[in-house]
N, C-alpha and C positions, 0 to 999 in steps of 0.2 A: 505493500499501501503507498503512497507518495507520503500520507504523513509520517509514517513510520521513518521514510528515509530522510525526509526532510530532520526528524527531532534525533534522528541518531539511535537512541535507548529505545526507540519503537513505545514510546508513551504517547503517541497521537498527536503533541505538541497542545497548544493550547487553546482551547476553544476560544471564540470570538468573546472578545469582552472578558476573559477570565485568566489573563496572563499576569494580575498584578498580584503582589504579594499578598495584598487584601484575600485574593480571589481565592491563592493555595492555601490559605489555612481556612478555607471555608470547605478544603475537602480532607480527606481520609489517609491517615497515619498506618502502620502495619496493625499495632493496638484497636486503634480505632474501628480498623475495618472487619476484624472479629467481632468486636461488639456490635456494629452496623448491619453486618451481612452474614454472620455465622450462627446467630444466636439458635433460628431453626435445628439447623444442623447438631449443637450441640447440646440441644433440650431435646433431642430426639432419643438420646440415652436412658431419658424416664419412661419411653414407650418402647424403644426397638427390641430390646432384649428378653421384655417382657413378651412383643409378639412372636418370638421363637419360641420363648417355653411355651406359650398359651397353647401353640399348633402340636409341639411335641409332646406334651403332656397327655394327650389322649393315646399314647404307645405306653403310659406310665415311667419308672423308673431308667428303665433301659432306652427310652426316645429321650428322654430328659438327659442322658450319658453325651446326647450330638450336639450339644448347645455349643458347646466349644468349637467343633470341627463347623457345625454351620456360620457360627460369628467369625470363624477364620475365613470361612468362602467368600462372606458382605466384607470383611476387611482386606482381603485380595481386589475385589471388587471397586473397595474404597480406593485404593492405592491406584488403582487403574485409571478411575475418573479424575482422582486428584494430578498424577501427572500428565493426564490427559488435558482435563483443562487449562494446566499451566502452559499448555503449548497452546490451546484455544487461546489464552491471553496474549502471549506472545502474538500469534497470527491474528490475533482481531482486538486490535489497543482501543476498537472505538465500545468494545463493547457489545454485548448481542448474543454473547455464545451459543447455545444450540442455533437461533434463530439466524447469524451472522454464518454459522458454518453451512446449514443447509442451506443458505442463499447463496453462496459462492459455489460449493460443488454439489448439490443433490438438485438446483432447481428453485423457481420462486414458490409451486404452490408445496411443496415438502417444506422449505422454510417459513411458509403461513402455519403450515399444521405444527410448526413445534413452536412457533409463536404464542398460538393460540393454547397450547398445551401447558406452556409455561406459564402464560395469565391465569389460566385456569389454577393452575399448582398455587402460586403466588394469593389468586382472592381465597383458596381451602386454609392455605397454611395461616391468614392471617383470623380467619375465623373458627378452624380448629385451637390453635394460639391461645387466643384469648379466652373463648369457650373452656379450654380445659385449665388453665389458669385461675377463672372463676370458679371451676366444679373444683379445686384443691381448697381453695379460700371455703365454698360452701359446705366441703365436706369436715372442715375446722369449727366451721360458724352454723352450723344446721339452720340457725331462723334466717339465715339470709338465702335460702334456698328459694322462694319466692320473688325474689328481685333479681335472680342472675340475668334475665335480660338487660334490663336496666343496668347492672353492674358491667356487663359487656359493653356496653353502648360506653359508658362512662370512662373504661378502659380503653377503648377506641377512640374515643375523641380525646382522650390526650395523648395516645402516642401519635396521633395524627398531627398535634397542635405542635408536638415535640419537632416531627418531620418538616412540616411547614415551614419553622422556624431555621431549620438548617440541618442537612446530612452530618454534617461535624458536628454539631451543637448535640443531635441526637444520638449521636456515637459515644459523647462523652457521657450522658445519662446513662448510657447501658455499660460502661465498662466496669462499674462496679458490681453489679449485680452479675456481669460473667465472671468477672474474678472468682466472688464469694463462692459460685457455683463449682468452678473447675475445681478450686482447692475442697471443697465439703467432698465432689465424686473423689477426687485422689486420697483423703482421709478415707475414705469407704473402702477404696480400694487397699490400701496400705495396712488400714488398721485390721481387715480382712484377710490380707496375706500373711501377718504377721501373729495371726491367734489362731492356735490350734483345736480350740473347739470354738463354736458361737456363744457370744455373751448372752442372747437371747437366742431360744429354739426357733428356727424361722418353719414354716409349713412345709409337709414332706408330702409326697406324690402319695395319695392312696392306694393301695394294693385292689387290683381287679381282676376278675376273667375274664374282661370282654376288650382289653387293651390291643390294640392293632398292632400289626407288625409294621417295624420301621422300616418302609420301604422308600424308594427312589421319589415315588411322590410325594409323601408323607416330609421328608425334605427338602424338596424341592417347595414345597409351598410355607414351610419353615423359613426358608431363604427370602422367597417374595414377601411375606410380612417380613421379618427382619430388616428387609431392605427400605422400609419406610425410615430406617434411620440414616439412609441418604439421602435425605431430602433436604435441600440448601444448600449440596453441593456446590450447585453450578452458580447461585448467585452472584459469585465476586466475578466471575467469568462474564456475566450480564451489566456489572457495574464497573467496569475498570475506568471509565471518565472517572468515578467520584474519587480516584485515587491523587492523592498529591503525586509531584513528578519525583523521579521517574515513575509513572503509572505502572508500566509494565511489571518492574522490579519489584515495587510495593506488592501489588497485585498478586503476583504470583510467591512472592513469602507469605503472603495472607493465606492463600490456597494449601500452599505447603503446612503453614503451622495449624488451620483447621483439620487436613487431613490426618496429620501426625497424634492430634488431641481426640479428636474423634475417634482412630482406630485403637489407641491406647486405653482410652475410657471403656470401650464396648470390650476389647479382650479382657481388661483386668476384671469389670462387672460380669464376665460369662466364666472366667476362673472360678470367680467366686458364688456363682449359681451352683457348680460342679460341686465345688468344697462345702457348700454348705446344702447342698441338696435341698434350694428350693426351689418352692413347684406353687403355681398360680392359687391365689387366693381372691375370696369375692368380697372380702373387706380391708385388702392391705396389698399394696402393688410391691411388686417382686424388688422394685428399688425401696421401698421402705423396709422391707424386709433385711435385706441387706445390709442396710445401715443400721438397724434395729441389730441386728447377728455380728457388726464385726465394731461397733461403738456402744450398743448396749442403748435404753429405754433412757437417754438423758437429754441435756442442752444438745449434744454433737448431733442426736437423731431429730430433733426441732430443726437446728440450724437447715440441715440438709433438706426436710422437707420442704421449709421455707424457702431456701435458695431454690429449689428443682418450681415450686407453685410461681415465682417470683419471674424464672427466665422462661418458663413455659408463656408466659402471660405476654411477656416483652420477645418472645421468639418472633411475633409477628413483625418485628421490625427488621427481620432479612425482605420481607415482602415491600416494603415501604423505601429498601436501598437499591431492589432490582427492580420492579414492575417498571419505577417511574422512565427509568432510563431505558428498560426493554421497549416502551412508549413511544418513547421520543424516539428510537430508531425505525420503528415502525412510521410513523408521522414523516419522519426525514425520506422515509421510500413512497411516502403518498398511500400509506394502509390505513395510516387512520388520519381523524383531523389534524392538521398544523399547529394546532393551540396546543398539543399535547406534547410540541417540539419546544416550546418556551419555558425559558429557564428564570428564576428570580436571582435576586442580588445575590443569594447566598447560595446558589450553583442548585437549588430546587426546582424541580419541574411540578409544580404546584398542581396545574392540573389531571396530573396522573397520580398525585398522593390523595387529592381530594374522590377522583373516583375510584380508587382502590377501596379509600375509605367509604363511601358510600355503598358501593356493591357490597363489599363485606358486611356493613351495616345491614342491609338487606337478609343477605344469608345468614347472619345472627337473628336476626327477629324470626322468618321463616323457618328456621330449626327449635325456636324459643330456647338459645341458650345450650342446646343439648350437643355435646359433642358427641357420642354414637350415632347422630344423625348425619354427621360429616363424616366420618373418619372412614366408613366403608368406600368413599371417594377419592379419598385422599393420596397422594401419591402416584396416581396411575397418570395423572399429568407429565409429572417430572420424569417417567421414566419411557415416557414418549420423544419427549426431549433430551431425555438421555441416549438414547438408543440412535439418534437422527444425528447427533451431535458425534458420537463415537464412528458412525457408517461415514460421517462427511470427514471426519479427519483421517481415515484409511484413504480416503481419495483424495484429500489433501498431501498426504505422504507419498504417494504415486506421484501425483504430478510435479510435488518438489525437485521427488529423487534425493541426492546429495547420500554422504557417507551415515550408513545405520539405520534409512529409510522405513528395510523391509522390518527391522527389529519393531520401530516405533509402529508401524502401521498393523504389525503382528498384534500389539501390545492393544492400538485401537481397535482391531477386530475383535477380541477375546473380550474386550469390554462391551461392545455390541451385539455380540452373539448373547452373553449372560444377562447385559439388561434386556434385551427382546426376549429372552425366556421368563424373565421376570413379569415383563409386563404381560405376557401373555398368560402366566399363570395367575395374577392379579385381575388379569379382565374375566377371565374362565371364572374363580373362585368368588368374584365380587358382582358379578354381572347382574344379579336377580337383585342384590343389594344396593344398588344403584349405579352401579360400574357404566350401564349403557347411557346415564345421564352425561357423563364425562366425553363420551363418542359425539352426543347430539350437540353437547356446548362447543365443541372442537369444531364442527360442522358450521353449526351457526356463525361462528367467530370468522373461521375462514370467509364465508360468506359476505358476512362485513366488513371484512378485509378487502375481497374483489370488488364491491359495492363501492367503497371510498374510493380504491384505485380506479376504477371506470371511470369514477366523476371527476377525480383532478386530472384525468387523463382527456377527457371531454372539455375540460376547460383549459388547459393547455391547447387543446386547437382550434378554440374559441380565440384563447387570447396571441394566437401564432407563437408559442413560446419556440425558441429555436432559430425562429426565422428572422430575418432584418425586415422590420417593418416600413411602410412607405416614409417619406419626410413628411414630416408635421407640416401641417398647412392653418392659415385663420379660418375659422368657421365663425358664419355668422350666428350667434348666439341672442335669442329671447329670455331673459330672465324674470321669472314671475315670483312676485316677494306676497304670500298670505299675512294679513296684518291684521289686528284688531282693534287698535286705538295709535293715534299718534302720539309717542310718547319717547325715551331715551333706546328702545331697543328698537323700534319701527325706525328710528333714524340710524342705527347701526346698521341693519338689515339693508337698507336701502342706498347706504353708504357703499358697503360690501357688495350690491348686486350691481351698481354702476361700474366697480372695477373688474365687473365679469365677463357681462354680456353688452353689444351695442345697443340693443332695446332692453329696457327694465319696464314692468308695469307691477303696481299694486292692485291687489285684489282682495276684499273684506267681502262679508256675509254678513246681512242685517237681516232681523227677523220682527217681519213688521205685527206677526201676534203677540209679540212680548211688549208691554207697555213700556217697562222697566228698560229695557233695551236702547239703546239710540235708535233713532231713526235714520234712513238713507239720507234726508238733506240734512241732518246733525252732522253725520257723518264726514259727507262733501265740504259742509261750512268748515270744518276745521284741519281737515286735509289742504283746502285752498288757503287759509289763513296761514299755515304753515310754508306753503310754495318750494315742493320740494323739486319741482320742474319733472316727476314722476306722473304719468298718467294715473288713476286710480278707477278702477273697474269696482264698483256695488253690486253684489247679488243678493238677491231676495230668496229666503230660505219659511216657507211657512210651514214644514215638520221639525223646525230647532234641530235642521241636518247640519252640520259643519263638512264633512268631507265631500257630501253627494255634489253640492252646487259647485265645489272646486272642483272635483273631477271631472263634469259638465263640461265646465269652461275649458280646462285644459285639453280636452277631447277636441273641443271645437277651436280651439289655437293651433294642435297639430296639424289639422287639416289645411291651414291657413299658409300661403307661399308668403316668400321673404326672410327667413330663416333656416338655418340648417339644423339649430338643436334647441331645443327648450330646456331650460334648467329652470328646476323650482327650488328657490332658497327659503329655507326655513327656521325664522331666528330663534334662538330660545334662551333664556338666561343661566349663566352657572353661577350658583347662590357658593359663598365659601365654605360653608359648614355642610355635613352631609344631613343634619337633622332637618335642616332647612331646605334640601331640595326637596323633601318628601310633601312640603307645602306647595310645589308649583303644580300646575293643571297638567295633564298629559297632552296637550294641544299637539304638539308634534308630532309626538310617536303617531297619535292616531293618524293625522295626516300624512305623515310617510306611508304606515302600513295599505291605507285607502288608493293614494297616487301610485305605488310603486305596484299596487295589486293590479290596478285599472289602466293605467298610463304608460305609455314608452318614455317619460320624462326624465330628465337627470335629476334626480334629488342630493340638495347639498344641506346638510343639516347644520348650521354654526350656531356654537354654543358663546356669548358675548358673556365676559366675567363682569357681575353686578359687583359691587363696593358698597353694603347696606352703613347708612350712618350712626353713629355711636348712641 
């Protein structure tokens, strides 16, 4: 890419308007990147190992004995994904992850499928993370259970506000909870490894004569369920532009740190599951059992629980860091409205943040704040992105060539096969639990992207984009100014109109049936007394309609000869304070809509600042 070549470090250079020192301060360092973009993946250790145990427990103690091998297989996939996404970061420094990879190497349609799947995963991650955090809170304080939807919306609103303030600012808020959570999990693992016997006896699997045989299908199901721990691994590659320079190096270090931390925690917890013979419990999570067995039912245990609860709630921040950047790339490629590509002063894609929060709020309300209503379809979307990204990188290495390309392609190919297998198993096992909704949602989003792209293409054709236009020429313009009375606003509007067109006409509407309204003679008398040297046309409206007489007048003018263009200048006041603007009538907006809908006139709405006396 040209931006990489110019920058030399693969950072992609500074986006327009962001090359200042202040702009760099609003971007992420490696620790901030871990806090802002990795909470989803790190928090998954609270439910990833448990997802494996729940599947294997149907085979009894023998099945639970495969927890560590299944976890090691997931960690191998995690390693493949980590190194793959480090390469994605270098190859695509402008972000986009699976969307960018698929777009270059697999075609536009597959890139849109990747983008749609990632957007769905980001939306579900917000809803699942917030509801899971509130579920932990209501478990500790059952009296709050009836207010869980309100609590979810409050937490979502707080996260949205922090992210609207700035991505770096949101990361600073997340650093402390992240450090506490990592330290808490490390204490559980180290404490458990050092103990020969558990402090508190965990739940053991019950003997059953009907246990299943530990077969390949059961292991594959356990593998697919445990892969929920890998959600969020791609978020860093999607959000490379949010890092400080050198962006690529910082993003790669963050990706490597995430992979190392997550892999170590997954392996450590799985070792303890085997050591303490932990089994699923309806009243206590696997992580809670491990914390109790390692640390005892004391302050340390409650710190682990509280840290887990907080981090689960904050894990939604991963989506706030990744999805707005992805939406901005889709907007750049004309697949989403261009407004999603606008960036605020603190490097925040505000429209992406607001859209993410609004849709997540709808999901939380629809699910009534119940995590279990959202979990069945969680992680399916991200595995679509994983598979397409890995497959695209195989083609990337094949095209790039160079020393060692075959080994790197083989690594990505293995990752593609593993993630594709996990995706198929996830879809088959969760299809009737709502998995089919993901397929429908992906299809709907892809159709939306295509519709937006088609509309932008038609707009480009209408504007002759890419072509050299004809030389500018002078056109005779007739400017019509709708006025209400002779005042300062009317004077400003007529002055502006005289500078815009060759001919200027003022038009006003009177209501003969309204005894309190000025008559036509009074309006003409005031106008003639002012002597603006602009003719005034007085229109009569017996129905008190403002728009209909003006629209009819403009349609009649449009049929006249003598001018090439008809312009309507609508004057409006701009009052200094927002609350004062609420006092204004909406005459300008009403006229705008009516004229735009019924005529071909060019509309110019001018807001003139008005200074109010003290």
